[in-house]
N, C-alpha and C positions, 0 to 999 in steps of 0.2 A: 439458839434456834435448832430444832431437831431436823433430821434428814428429810422427812416428808414436807415440812414447812419450807425448807430450802428449795426443794424441788418445785413446789408450788410458786414460790417467789421467782425462781429462775424462769419458769414458763411465763408468768405474768410480765416479767421484765422483757421477754422476747416479744410478747404481744403488745404490751403498752410500756415502752421504755421510759424509765424515770430519768429525769435530768436534774442537775444541780440548780438550785434556785438562784445561785449567784452567777456562775459562769456558763450555765446551760450544757455543760459536758455530761455525757451519759454516766449515770451512777453505777457503781459495782454493787453486787448483792449486799455487801456488808455496810454500804453507805446509806445514810438517811437524810434526805432533803438537801444536803450540801455535800460536795465531794471532800475528800480528806485534805486536799490542798487548800481549798477555800476555808475549810474548818480551821486549819492550822493558821491561816493568815487573817482570821477574823479580827477586826479592830476592837478588841475588848477594852472597856474603860478601866477595869479593875478598881472602880470606885468603892466596891464593897470592902476593900482592904483599907480604905481611908476614912477617918472620922470626919475630915473636911475635904471637899473636892469641888470642882467648878459647878457641878449640877446642884449640889447641896447649898453652896454659897449663893447661887442665883435664886434658888427657891426661897431660902431664908430671907434674902433681901426683899423679895416680893411680899413675903408675909409681914415684914416690918413696916412696909408701906401701907398694908391693908389693915393690920391689927394694931391698935394703939397700945394695948397693954403688952407686957413682956411675954414672949413665947419662947420656951426652951428650944434649943437648936434642933432642927428636924433633920434626921439622917435620910439621905437620898442617894439612890444608885440606879444605874442602868447597865444592861449587859454589854452593849457595844455602841460605838459612835455611828451616827447617821449623817451622811452627806449626800447631797443631790447628785454629785458626780461619781459616787461610789456604787459599784454593782451590788453591794450589801443592802442597798435600799430596797432591793427586790424582796427581801425577806418580810419586812412589815407590809409591803404592798401585796404580796401573795396572801397574807392573812386578811388584810383589811378589804381589798377590792376583788380578790379572785376566789374567795370561798375556801381557801386552803386552811381549814381549821387544824389539820394535823400538824402543819408546820408551826402553828401558834403554840400548840401543846408541847411540841418537841423543844422549842426554844424557851418556853415557860419552864419546863423541867430543868433546862440548862441554867436558867437564871436562878431557879429555886435551889439548885445545888450550890451556887455561889453564895446565896443568902444564908444557907446553913453554916457556911464556913466563916461568916462575918460576925464579929462580936456585937455589932450594932443591930443585927437583924435576926440572929439565930433563936432569940427567945420570943419571937412573935407568936401569937396564938390565934390570929384571925386575919383573913385577907378580904379586902373590899375592893372590887373592880369599879372603875369609873363607869357610870351607867350611860347607856344610849337613850335618846328619846324613844318612846314606844313605837312611834311611826317609822323611825329609821331602822330600829331593830327588826320590825315586821318586814320591811322591804329587804334588808340585808339577810335576815334569817338568823342572825347571831350578833353578839357583842364581842368584838375582838379583844377587849380588855378582860372580859369574862373568860374567854378561851385561854388567854395567857395565865390568868389566875388559877384555872384548873390545873395547868401544867405545874405551876409553882406549888400548889397545894399537894400534888402527888409526891413531890420531893420533900416538902417540909412537914407533911402529914398533919396539916392543920386545916380547919374548915374555911370555905369560901362563903361569904354572906352577900347576896345580891339584893337583899331587901332593906339594907340600912341607908342607902343613898338613892335618891330619885331625881331624875332630870325632869324638871317641871316646865321647861320651855325648849322647843326645838330651835336650835341655833344654826346659823349658816356654817358651812364647812370652813375650818380654820386655815386651810392649805394656802390660799392666796391673800390672806389678810396680813397687814402690818402688825407690829407689836402692840400699839395702842388699840387698834381695831380688834385684835384678838381678845384683849382684856375686856373691852366693852361688849363684845359678842357673847361672852359666857358669863358676864356679871349677873348674879342672881338666878342663874339657870339651874341650880341644884338645891335640894333641901334634904335634911336628914329625915329618916323615916322609921324612927324607933318607937313603935307603938307599945311594945312591952319591954320596959327596962330590964326585967328579970332575964331576958334572953341574952343579955350581954354581961350578966353577972359573972364576976371573976376574970373578965377580959382586962389585960394590962397593956397589951401592945398590938396595934392594928397596922397592917401594911396596906397602903393605898396603891392600886395598880392601874397603869395605863400602857398603851403601846409605845407612843413616842413623846418625849419631853422636848418641846421647842422653847417657847417663851415661859412656860410654867403656869399660864393663866388658868387653864382648866383644872390642874391639880390644886392650885391655890383656892379656887372656888369650892372644890370638893372638900379640901382640908378645913376650910372655915365652916362649912355646913356641918361636918362631923364634930368639929371642936365645940360648937355651940351646945351639943347635946351629950357628948361623952364626958364622963367624970374627969376632973382635972388630972388625976393620977394615971390616966390611960394615955400611953404614948402613941403618936401617929407617925409612921415613917412612910417614905415614898419610894417606889421602885417601878421602872419601866423597861421595856425591851430595848429601846434606843434613846440616846441622848444626841440631839441635834445641836452640837456645839463644838468648839475647837478643842 
């Protein structure tokens, strides 16, 4: 950051002080979205360093229940753990409910940097965000999964495709539903939307992106929709901002 930019940022910080999304402490000029202390203490999953991890095992167990034929192990990862009693929950909430798209791109880039380091994700050549129903996207003004995907794409330097998956049914919010109810809520809610197969020619590895992985029901439905139309040799992996698990 050059000196004029620093001066402008300093003045803006005086007029409109920025605060840490986690602890609410006032940010210094060099800090972005979270303070250095909260950044250092972030409960990272480090799943991107593991071929098998709790999130991937949970997701693959769901797939085996849904898909009768054999499915190769699907690699899955998340940037950090999500817990209701943790202040780090404010990060996805800022993105999803408070219009803070900048924080989504920031942490999307952070996740993308980890994916580049991972043997299981670094060779991906396409990112597909979980879609919102058009009516919900119109009301919110954006799709939080798409914002994260944009940040990831900046780091991985691969394209984002928002046209390959479509949500064909508006579903109730998953927040207060139980495990079985969540699965029923999103069943059949997505379909693949590949009108021109030549637009995915040469694609070998797709990463499916969402904000939070809880039961995995939404990601499972999206995975199955894509799997029905993508060639068998195209790998589909899963990555999210948060993993709501132990």
